[in-house]
C-alpha positions as CSV (number, residue, x, y, z in Angstrom):
1,M,-35.2,-20.0,-10.7
2,L,-35.1,-21.0,-7.0
3,L,-31.4,-20.3,-6.9
4,A,-31.9,-16.8,-8.3
5,A,-34.7,-16.2,-5.7
6,G,-32.5,-17.4,-2.9
7,L,-29.7,-15.1,-4.0
8,F,-32.0,-12.2,-4.2
9,T,-33.4,-12.9,-0.8
10,F,-29.9,-13.3,0.7
11,S,-28.6,-10.1,-0.8
12,F,-31.7,-8.2,0.3
13,A,-31.6,-9.6,3.9
14,S,-27.9,-9.0,4.3
15,C,-28.3,-5.2,3.8
16,D,-27.7,-3.3,7.0
17,T,-30.0,-0.5,8.1
18,R,-28.6,2.9,9.1
19,E,-29.0,2.0,12.7
20,E,-27.0,-1.3,12.3
21,N,-24.3,0.6,10.4
22,R,-24.1,3.3,13.1
23,Q,-23.9,0.6,15.8
24,E,-21.0,-1.1,14.0
25,R,-19.1,2.2,13.7
26,I,-19.6,2.8,17.4
27,E,-18.3,-0.8,18.2
28,D,-15.3,-0.3,15.9
29,K,-14.4,3.0,17.6
30,A,-14.7,1.4,21.0
31,E,-12.5,-1.5,19.9
32,D,-9.9,1.0,18.6
33,A,-10.0,3.0,21.8
34,A,-9.5,-0.2,23.8
35,D,-6.5,-1.1,21.6
36,D,-5.0,2.4,22.2
37,V,-5.4,2.0,25.9
38,E,-3.8,-1.4,25.9
39,D,-0.9,-0.1,23.8
40,A,-0.4,2.8,26.2
41,A,-0.4,0.4,29.1
42,D,2.2,-1.8,27.5
43,E,4.4,1.2,26.8
44,A,4.1,2.4,30.4
45,E,4.9,-1.1,31.6
46,D,8.0,-1.3,29.4
47,K,9.2,2.1,30.6
48,A,8.7,1.1,34.2
49,E,10.7,-2.1,33.7
50,D,13.5,-0.1,32.1
51,A,13.5,2.4,34.9
52,V,13.9,-0.5,37.5
53,Q,16.8,-2.0,35.7
């Protein structure tokens, strides 16, 4: 019985609110944007190195 109560409490407590979900989406988008910027910088660096050679 205690195990079932513990599982119920855990599953209820682990549910995110709309605000938490919204914040996670914002963070994910920011991380994706940072990755895109990093990729673009790497490409620019590669092109600059090729131009120097």
